[in-house]
N, C-alpha and C positions, 0 to 999 in steps of 0.2 A: 398183333395189330393187323387189321384187315387191309385189303387192297384199297378200298375207298378211303379209309382213314389215312393211309400212307400217301395217297394221291393228294388229298386235301392238305395235309401237313406240308408235303413237298411243294405244292403250289404256293402256299403262303410263305414258305421259307424262301422260295425263289423271288417272290415279290419283295421280301425283306432284303435279300441281297441286292436286288435292283434299287431298292430304297437307300441302301447304304452307299451304293455307287453314286446315286443321285445326291445324297448328302455331301459326299466328297466334292462333287462338281459344284454344288450350291455354295459350299464353304469356300472353295477356291474363287468362285465368282464374287462372293461377298468380300473376300480379302483383297482381290484385285481391284474391285470397284471402290473399296474404302481407301486403300493405300496408293493406288496408281490410277487416280481418276482421269488423268490427262494422257494415259497410254493410248497411242494410236495403232498399236500393233494388232495382229490377228487376235490375240487374247483379249485386248481391249474391245474390239468389235464384237467378239463372242459374248463378253460379259454384258455389253450394252443390249444385245439381242435378248439374252436370258432375262436380264433385269426388266426390260421393256415388256417381255411376255408375262412375267410374274406380276408386274404392275397392272397390266391390262386385264389379266385373268386371275387376279388374286383370290377372289371368293370361290371361283371354280376350282383352283388348285387346292385350296383348303378343304372344300367340299369333297373332292375326289379322295384325298389322302385320309381324311377323317372317316369318310364312308367305308373305305376299304378296311381301315382299322376296326371300325365298329362291326362290320360284317365278319371280320376275322374273329373277334372276341365272341360274338354270338355263335358263330359256327363251332368254335372250340367247346363252348359250354353247352349249347343246345343241340347240336348235331352229333358231335364227337363225344359228348358227355364228360368232358373234363371239368371237375369241380373248380370254380374260381376261388382262389384264396382271398384273404382280406385285402392284400395289396392290389390284386387284380381288380377288386371292386373299386378301390380308390382310383385306380387308373381309368376305369370306366367312367367314374363320376366326372372326370376331367376331359375325357374324349367324346362321349356321347353328345354333350351339348354343342360341341363344335360343328357337328353335322347340322343342327338346327340353326345355330348362329350364322354359319356361313351360307346356309340356304336362304335365310332371311336377308342377309347382306347382299346376296346375289339378286334377289327379287326387288329389294328396295334401294339398292345402290348406297347402302349405309356405310360410310367410311368410319364411323365410330366403332364398328364391330371389331376393327383391327386390335384395339387395346384389350378387348375381352378374349379374343382368339390367342393373342400372345400370352396373356396372363394365365389362362387355362393350360396352354401348352407348356409353359415353363414349370408350373406346379406338377403337371402330369409327368413331365420329363424327369423331375427330381424324384418323384415316387418310383418311376420305372427304373431309374439309375440305382436307387436303393435296393429295389427288388432284384435287379441283375447282380448286384454285389452280394446280396443275401444268398442267391443261388450258387454263385461261384466261390463263396467263402462261408459255407453254412456253419462251420465250427466257430468262427469269430462272431458272426451275427446270428442270433438265435431267433427262431420263430416258434411261438407257442400255440398257434392255431390248431385246434383239434380236428376240424373238418377237412381242411386242405392246407398242408404246410406250405408256406411261402418259398421254402428252399427246395421243394420237390420239383424235379424236371420231368414233365410228362414225356418230353422228347428233347433231343438235342440234334436237330438236323444239321448236317455239315459240321458236326462236332461242337457247335456253339449257339446255334439259333434255337432259342426257347421262346415261349410266349412273352416273357418280360423283355427279351431282346427285340422282339417284333414291335412291342409297344414303345420301347425306347427309340427305335428307329423312326417310327411314325411321328412321335413327338418332336424328335430332332428335325425332321423334314419340315414340320409345321413351323417350328421356331426359325429355321433358316429362311423359309419363304416369307415369314413375317418381317424378319430383319432386312431381307432384300427389298421387300415392298416399302418399308419405312425409309430405307437408305435412298431409294430412288425418289421418294416423295420429298426429301430434303433438298434435292438438286434443283 
């Protein structure tokens, strides 16, 4: 693998690690705001700031995450020439529209977009989860695709980050942002 390919893969892998850290933070914020809404501690103030930020910039947050994920998938297939398998295509079907939907929501201030964003994110997350399981347990779950096997790992940066793990991370962030946004809308 060439230097350029390695640099691109490492860059997206680092973004994935940052996304996983962000996912943990967002999950903690969601849990604290859900179960300890009257908490006046430092954590309570932090969760309020994060929730307020997500509420104010919901469409931008979704647009940024979905755009990075879309750019990543296109880079892997069109620049690095990794053939996408059938499950990669299904994940793309649920990720790519999020760029358009969140962009339109940003321009039109359409609050109804939230339900479409969450729905597409949950379905994409489930497909990505299945894909990750297929890669880590190829003997249990079989893939019969002749062009690109779903269980093939083109790379495993840091020992575990593959393209489906990247997709799973992006969908998880989108789901958590959507839940935090809907949680703050109820208050």
